[in-house]
N, CA, C and O atoms as a DFTB+ gen file, in Angstrom:
416 C
 N C O
     1  1       0.821      -1.202       0.000
     2  2       0.000       0.000       0.000
     3  2       0.864       1.265       0.000
     4  3       0.547       2.251      -0.666
     5  1       1.972       1.215       0.768
     6  2       2.827       2.400       0.817
     7  2       3.553       2.649      -0.500
     8  3       3.906       3.789      -0.802
     9  1       3.781       1.602      -1.288
    10  2       4.359       1.807      -2.616
    11  2       3.362       2.531      -3.515
    12  3       3.755       3.363      -4.333
    13  1       2.084       2.222      -3.370
    14  2       1.045       2.919      -4.141
    15  2       1.020       4.390      -3.740
    16  3       0.933       5.268      -4.598
    17  1       1.096       4.660      -2.435
    18  2       1.120       6.041      -1.965
    19  2       2.347       6.782      -2.492
    20  3       2.268       7.959      -2.844
    21  1       3.476       6.084      -2.543
    22  2       4.695       6.698      -3.049
    23  2       4.562       7.037      -4.534
    24  3       4.998       8.103      -4.967
    25  1       3.973       6.152      -5.301
    26  2       3.756       6.419      -6.725
    27  2       2.780       7.581      -6.901
    28  3       2.979       8.434      -7.767
    29  1       1.737       7.618      -6.092
    30  2       0.803       8.752      -6.140
    31  2       1.509      10.052      -5.764
    32  3       1.250      11.097      -6.361
    33  1       2.399       9.988      -4.775
    34  2       3.176      11.174      -4.397
    35  2       3.987      11.671      -5.579
    36  3       4.067      12.877      -5.814
    37  1       4.590      10.751      -6.326
    38  2       5.340      11.126      -7.520
    39  2       4.449      11.749      -8.580
    40  3       4.853      12.693      -9.258
    41  1       3.245      11.227      -8.725
    42  2       2.296      11.785      -9.698
    43  2       1.880      13.198      -9.304
    44  3       1.760      14.074     -10.161
    45  1       1.660      13.420      -8.016
    46  2       1.337      14.778      -7.561
    47  2       2.534      15.714      -7.737
    48  3       2.357      16.911      -7.966
    49  1       3.740      15.179      -7.632
    50  2       4.942      15.967      -7.890
    51  2       4.953      16.436      -9.346
    52  3       5.262      17.594      -9.629
    53  1       4.620      15.542     -10.255
    54  2       4.536      15.892     -11.676
    55  2       3.471      16.968     -11.883
    56  3       3.689      17.935     -12.613
    57  1       2.327      16.793     -11.240
    58  2       1.250      17.782     -11.323
    59  2       1.735      19.143     -10.807
    60  3       1.455      20.179     -11.410
    61  1       2.458      19.127      -9.698
    62  2       2.985      20.373      -9.133
    63  2       3.929      21.073     -10.096
    64  3       3.887      22.296     -10.231
    65  1       4.780      20.305     -10.765
    66  2       5.700      20.878     -11.745
    67  2       4.911      21.490     -12.911
    68  3       5.235      22.580     -13.383
    69  1       3.888      20.787     -13.361
    70  2       3.053      21.328     -14.443
    71  2       2.377      22.630     -14.014
    72  3       2.264      23.566     -14.806
    73  1       1.932      22.684     -12.771
    74  2       1.279      23.895     -12.280
    75  2       2.283      25.030     -12.091
    76  3       1.923      26.203     -12.195
    77  1       3.546      24.682     -11.813
    78  2       4.585      25.705     -11.727
    79  2       4.760      26.374     -13.093
    80  3       4.898      27.593     -13.191
    81  1       4.752      25.560     -14.130
    82  2       4.854      26.097     -15.490
    83  2       3.624      26.940     -15.821
    84  3       3.741      28.006     -16.426
    85  1       2.440      26.459     -15.424
    86  2       1.200      27.202     -15.680
    87  2       1.205      28.537     -14.930
    88  3       0.769      29.553     -15.470
    89  1       1.692      28.535     -13.700
    90  2       1.749      29.764     -12.919
    91  2       2.694      30.781     -13.561
    92  3       2.414      31.980     -13.555
    93  1       3.802      30.307     -14.110
    94  2       4.727      31.212     -14.790
    95  2       4.101      31.850     -16.022
    96  3       4.449      32.973     -16.387
    97  1       3.179      31.137     -16.662
    98  2       2.527      31.675     -17.860
    99  2       1.322      32.544     -17.524
   100  3       1.143      33.612     -18.108
   101  1       0.486      32.084     -16.575
   102  2      -0.796      32.741     -16.327
   103  2      -0.787      33.756     -15.192
   104  3      -1.491      34.764     -15.255
   105  1       0.001      33.500     -14.162
   106  2       0.055      34.391     -12.991
   107  2      -1.329      34.680     -12.411
   108  3      -1.727      35.838     -12.278
   109  1      -2.063      33.606     -12.066
   110  2      -3.364      33.818     -11.430
   111  2      -3.469      32.967     -10.164
   112  3      -2.650      32.079      -9.928
   113  1      -4.475      33.251      -9.366
   114  2      -4.648      32.601      -8.076
   115  2      -4.954      31.112      -8.220
   116  3      -4.491      30.311      -7.409
   117  1      -5.714      30.735      -9.220
   118  2      -6.060      29.322      -9.417
   119  2      -4.793      28.494      -9.670
   120  3      -4.633      27.411      -9.107
   121  1      -3.911      29.000     -10.506
   122  2      -2.663      28.290     -10.787
   123  2      -1.824      28.147      -9.520
   124  3      -1.239      27.092      -9.274
   125  1      -1.767      29.199      -8.725
   126  2      -1.016      29.153      -7.470
   127  2      -1.612      28.132      -6.506
   128  3      -0.881      27.359      -5.885
   129  1      -2.927      28.129      -6.382
   130  2      -3.582      27.176      -5.476
   131  2      -3.379      25.738      -5.948
   132  3      -3.153      24.844      -5.133
   133  1      -3.458      25.512      -7.247
   134  2      -3.226      24.165      -7.778
   135  2      -1.787      23.720      -7.547
   136  3      -1.541      22.548      -7.260
   137  1      -0.840      24.636      -7.668
   138  2       0.557      24.332      -7.387
   139  2       0.721      23.913      -5.926
   140  3       1.385      22.918      -5.636
   141  1       0.125      24.660      -5.018
   142  2       0.215      24.357      -3.584
   143  2      -0.435      23.011      -3.274
   144  3       0.106      22.221      -2.501
   145  1      -1.593      22.753      -3.875
   146  2      -2.276      21.471      -3.664
   147  2      -1.418      20.318      -4.198
   148  3      -1.276      19.291      -3.534
   149  1      -0.853      20.485      -5.383
   150  2      -0.042      19.435      -5.986
   151  2       1.165      19.075      -5.134
   152  3       1.378      17.909      -4.802
   153  1       1.954      20.085      -4.783
   154  2       3.145      19.810      -3.980
   155  2       2.793      19.414      -2.551
   156  3       3.480      18.589      -1.949
   157  1       1.723      19.999      -2.001
   158  2       1.293      19.622      -0.655
   159  2       0.883      18.156      -0.572
   160  3       1.277      17.440       0.348
   161  1       0.088      17.721      -1.544
   162  2      -0.329      16.314      -1.581
   163  2       0.872      15.409      -1.795
   164  3       0.947      14.325      -1.215
   165  1       1.806      15.844      -2.618
   166  2       3.004      15.059      -2.873
   167  2       3.801      14.842      -1.591
   168  3       4.174      13.712      -1.275
   169  1       4.061      15.912      -0.858
   170  2       4.822      15.796       0.387
   171  2       4.066      14.989       1.438
   172  3       4.669      14.200       2.164
   173  1       2.770      15.178       1.523
   174  2       1.972      14.417       2.493
   175  2       2.032      12.925       2.211
   176  3       2.283      12.127       3.114
   177  1       1.800      12.547       0.959
   178  2       1.839      11.129       0.603
   179  2       3.234      10.546       0.768
   180  3       3.382       9.400       1.194
   181  1       4.259      11.324       0.436
   182  2       5.633      10.865       0.637
   183  2       5.895      10.598       2.116
   184  3       6.495       9.581       2.467
   185  1       5.455      11.496       2.977
   186  2       5.708      11.317       4.408
   187  2       4.964      10.108       4.963
   188  3       5.483       9.422       5.843
   189  1       3.778       9.838       4.475
   190  2       3.033       8.646       4.907
   191  2       3.744       7.381       4.434
   192  3       3.887       6.421       5.191
   193  1       4.187       7.388       3.181
   194  2       4.875       6.215       2.636
   195  2       6.177       5.937       3.378
   196  3       6.575       4.781       3.524
   197  1       6.841       6.992       3.846
   198  2       8.123       6.820       4.525
   199  2       7.991       6.242       5.937
   200  3       8.997       5.961       6.589
   201  1       6.768       6.068       6.404
   202  2       6.598       5.445       7.724
   203  2       7.032       3.988       7.706
   204  3       7.454       3.453       8.731
   205  1       6.929       3.338       6.542
   206  2       7.339       1.931       6.461
   207  2       8.428       1.677       5.430
   208  3       9.112       0.656       5.496
   209  1       8.600       2.583       4.482
   210  2       9.636       2.399       3.462
   211  2      10.915       3.082       3.914
   212  3      10.860       4.103       4.600
   213  1      12.073       2.532       3.539
   214  2      13.335       3.194       3.887
   215  2      13.396       4.594       3.280
   216  3      12.992       4.798       2.135
   217  1      13.896       5.544       4.042
   218  2      13.925       6.933       3.616
   219  2      14.659       7.112       2.288
   220  3      14.138       7.760       1.380
   221  1      15.842       6.554       2.165
   222  2      16.630       6.727       0.947
   223  2      15.934       6.174      -0.279
   224  3      15.933       6.794      -1.342
   225  1      15.340       4.996      -0.120
   226  2      14.620       4.379      -1.240
   227  2      13.400       5.206      -1.616
   228  3      13.177       5.495      -2.791
   229  1      12.614       5.586      -0.619
   230  2      11.398       6.357      -0.884
   231  2      11.730       7.678      -1.563
   232  3      11.073       8.065      -2.530
   233  1      12.737       8.364      -1.066
   234  2      13.088       9.659      -1.637
   235  2      13.617       9.505      -3.061
   236  3      13.276      10.298      -3.938
   237  1      14.441       8.500      -3.290
   238  2      14.996       8.279      -4.631
   239  2      13.896       7.949      -5.634
   240  3      13.905       8.459      -6.755
   241  1      12.957       7.106      -5.243
   242  2      11.858       6.748      -6.149
   243  2      10.977       7.966      -6.410
   244  3      10.585       8.222      -7.548
   245  1      10.669       8.708      -5.363
   246  2       9.821       9.894      -5.487
   247  2      10.450      10.927      -6.419
   248  3       9.779      11.462      -7.301
   249  1      11.731      11.206      -6.225
   250  2      12.386      12.189      -7.094
   251  2      12.539      11.651      -8.517
   252  3      12.464      12.413      -9.480
   253  1      12.752      10.343      -8.649
   254  2      12.847       9.741      -9.980
   255  2      11.555       9.875     -10.755
   256  3      11.556      10.220     -11.937
   257  1      10.449       9.597     -10.076
   258  2       9.144       9.743     -10.727
   259  2       8.905      11.201     -11.098
   260  3       8.470      11.496     -12.211
   261  1       9.186      12.111     -10.177
   262  2       8.967      13.527     -10.438
   263  2       9.843      14.065     -11.554
   264  3       9.367      14.785     -12.430
   265  1      11.130      13.716     -11.525
   266  2      12.052      14.217     -12.552
   267  2      11.733      13.626     -13.925
   268  3      11.692      14.344     -14.924
   269  1      11.511      12.330     -13.964
   270  2      11.187      11.687     -15.244
   271  2       9.851      12.183     -15.772
   272  3       9.718      12.505     -16.953
   273  1       8.871      12.240     -14.893
   274  2       7.547      12.706     -15.308
   275  2       7.573      14.132     -15.800
   276  3       6.921      14.466     -16.789
   277  1       8.336      14.987     -15.105
   278  2       8.459      16.376     -15.547
   279  2       9.109      16.483     -16.911
   280  3       8.685      17.281     -17.747
   281  1      10.146      15.675     -17.139
   282  2      10.822      15.695     -18.441
   283  2       9.910      15.178     -19.546
   284  3       9.872      15.742     -20.640
   285  1       9.177      14.108     -19.261
   286  2       8.250      13.555     -20.253
   287  2       7.128      14.556     -20.542
   288  3       6.748      14.764     -21.694
   289  1       6.611      15.165     -19.488
   290  2       5.571      16.183     -19.653
   291  2       6.072      17.328     -20.530
   292  3       5.344      17.817     -21.395
   293  1       7.306      17.751     -20.308
   294  2       7.885      18.812     -21.122
   295  2       7.985      18.423     -22.590
   296  3       7.751      19.242     -23.479
   297  1       8.334      17.165     -22.834
   298  2       8.443      16.705     -24.222
   299  2       7.078      16.598     -24.883
   300  3       6.913      16.989     -26.039
   301  1       6.097      16.070     -24.154
   302  2       4.779      15.819     -24.729
   303  2       3.972      17.106     -24.883
   304  3       3.360      17.332     -25.928
   305  1       3.966      17.944     -23.860
   306  2       3.087      19.113     -23.873
   307  2       3.755      20.422     -24.286
   308  3       3.085      21.326     -24.786
   309  1       5.071      20.531     -24.083
   310  2       5.708      21.830     -24.270
   311  2       6.790      21.843     -25.343
   312  3       7.559      22.799     -25.438
   313  1       6.853      20.796     -26.142
   314  2       7.755      20.782     -27.277
   315  2       9.234      20.728     -26.948
   316  3      10.059      21.145     -27.760
   317  1       9.586      20.226     -25.783
   318  2      11.007      20.096     -25.452
   319  2      11.632      18.989     -26.301
   320  3      10.918      18.121     -26.802
   321  1      12.954      19.007     -26.469
   322  2      13.624      18.022     -27.334
   323  2      13.315      16.579     -26.931
   324  3      13.180      16.262     -25.749
   325  1      13.208      15.715     -27.945
   326  2      12.900      14.295     -27.730
   327  2      14.015      13.409     -28.275
   328  3      13.742      12.345     -28.831
   329  1      15.237      13.824     -28.128
   330  2      16.313      13.026     -28.717
   331  2      16.528      11.725     -27.941
   332  3      16.097      11.576     -26.798
   333  1      17.195      10.811     -28.592
   334  2      17.358       9.449     -28.057
   335  2      18.105       9.418     -26.739
   336  3      17.738       8.652     -25.848
   337  1      19.128      10.216     -26.592
   338  2      19.888      10.211     -25.335
   339  2      19.025      10.675     -24.167
   340  3      19.099      10.119     -23.071
   341  1      18.223      11.675     -24.403
   342  2      17.336      12.160     -23.339
   343  2      16.364      11.059     -22.910
   344  3      16.153      10.842     -21.717
   345  1      15.782      10.376     -23.874
   346  2      14.860       9.275     -23.569
   347  2      15.598       8.135     -22.876
   348  3      15.057       7.519     -21.959
   349  1      16.818       7.850     -23.299
   350  2      17.629       6.813     -22.658
   351  2      17.846       7.127     -21.183
   352  3      17.667       6.255     -20.333
   353  1      18.228       8.354     -20.872
   354  2      18.503       8.706     -19.487
   355  2      17.235       8.733     -18.631
   356  3      17.283       8.384     -17.451
   357  1      16.120       9.137     -19.202
   358  2      14.844       9.060     -18.473
   359  2      14.524       7.602     -18.168
   360  3      14.094       7.273     -17.062
   361  1      14.734       6.734     -19.145
   362  2      14.510       5.302     -18.949
   363  2      15.424       4.756     -17.856
   364  3      15.007       3.915     -17.059
   365  1      16.661       5.228     -17.816
   366  2      17.590       4.783     -16.778
   367  2      17.135       5.213     -15.387
   368  3      17.262       4.451     -14.428
   369  1      16.608       6.426     -15.275
   370  2      16.094       6.900     -13.981
   371  2      14.943       6.015     -13.527
   372  3      14.908       5.572     -12.379
   373  1      14.004       5.759     -14.428
   374  2      12.860       4.905     -14.080
   375  2      13.311       3.481     -13.767
   376  3      12.774       2.849     -12.857
   377  1      14.286       2.971     -14.508
   378  2      14.813       1.639     -14.235
   379  2      15.476       1.571     -12.869
   380  3      15.341       0.567     -12.169
   381  1      16.182       2.608     -12.482
   382  2      16.799       2.656     -11.158
   383  2      15.735       2.658     -10.065
   384  3      15.911       2.010      -9.034
   385  1      14.634       3.379     -10.276
   386  2      13.560       3.403      -9.294
   387  2      12.940       2.010      -9.137
   388  3      12.661       1.567      -8.023
   389  1      12.730       1.335     -10.257
   390  2      12.194      -0.041     -10.211
   391  2      13.196      -0.953      -9.515
   392  3      12.802      -1.803      -8.716
   393  1      14.475      -0.791      -9.802
   394  2      15.509      -1.593      -9.149
   395  2      15.518      -1.408      -7.648
   396  3      15.669      -2.378      -6.905
   397  1      15.359      -0.180      -7.189
   398  2      15.289       0.069      -5.746
   399  2      14.087      -0.628      -5.121
   400  3      14.168      -1.146      -4.007
   401  1      12.986      -0.636      -5.838
   402  2      11.794      -1.347      -5.335
   403  2      12.078      -2.840      -5.212
   404  3      11.676      -3.471      -4.234
   405  1      12.769      -3.405      -6.198
   406  2      13.040      -4.833      -6.192
   407  2      13.982      -5.254      -5.065
   408  3      13.864      -6.366      -4.549
   409  1      14.903      -4.394      -4.681
   410  2      15.856      -4.768      -3.631
   411  2      15.427      -4.303      -2.242
   412  3      16.118      -4.584      -1.262
   413  1      14.310      -3.602      -2.139
   414  2      13.846      -3.121      -0.824
   415  2      12.815      -4.052      -0.230
   416  3      12.318      -3.803       0.868
């Protein structure tokens, strides 16, 4: 169950990053509130998951999901480069997160 919470925390991290980009473009209260909700939910779920998961593993997986998701979101929605090396390194980050799950 805590792995599910950790994955959800990573998803909210991605949402928070997307709202950060939206806030930079729109500069309105709704974008700010969504950013706060996204990152707040992310930190809350991360802290709950860390009650039973090792801190280093939980943090590494959470940041891996957030960083990879943010990069993928940038490529899909904002036209950022999609070159093979970038995709390779994103895949490596996600593979490392899965590896940490397997050894924990």
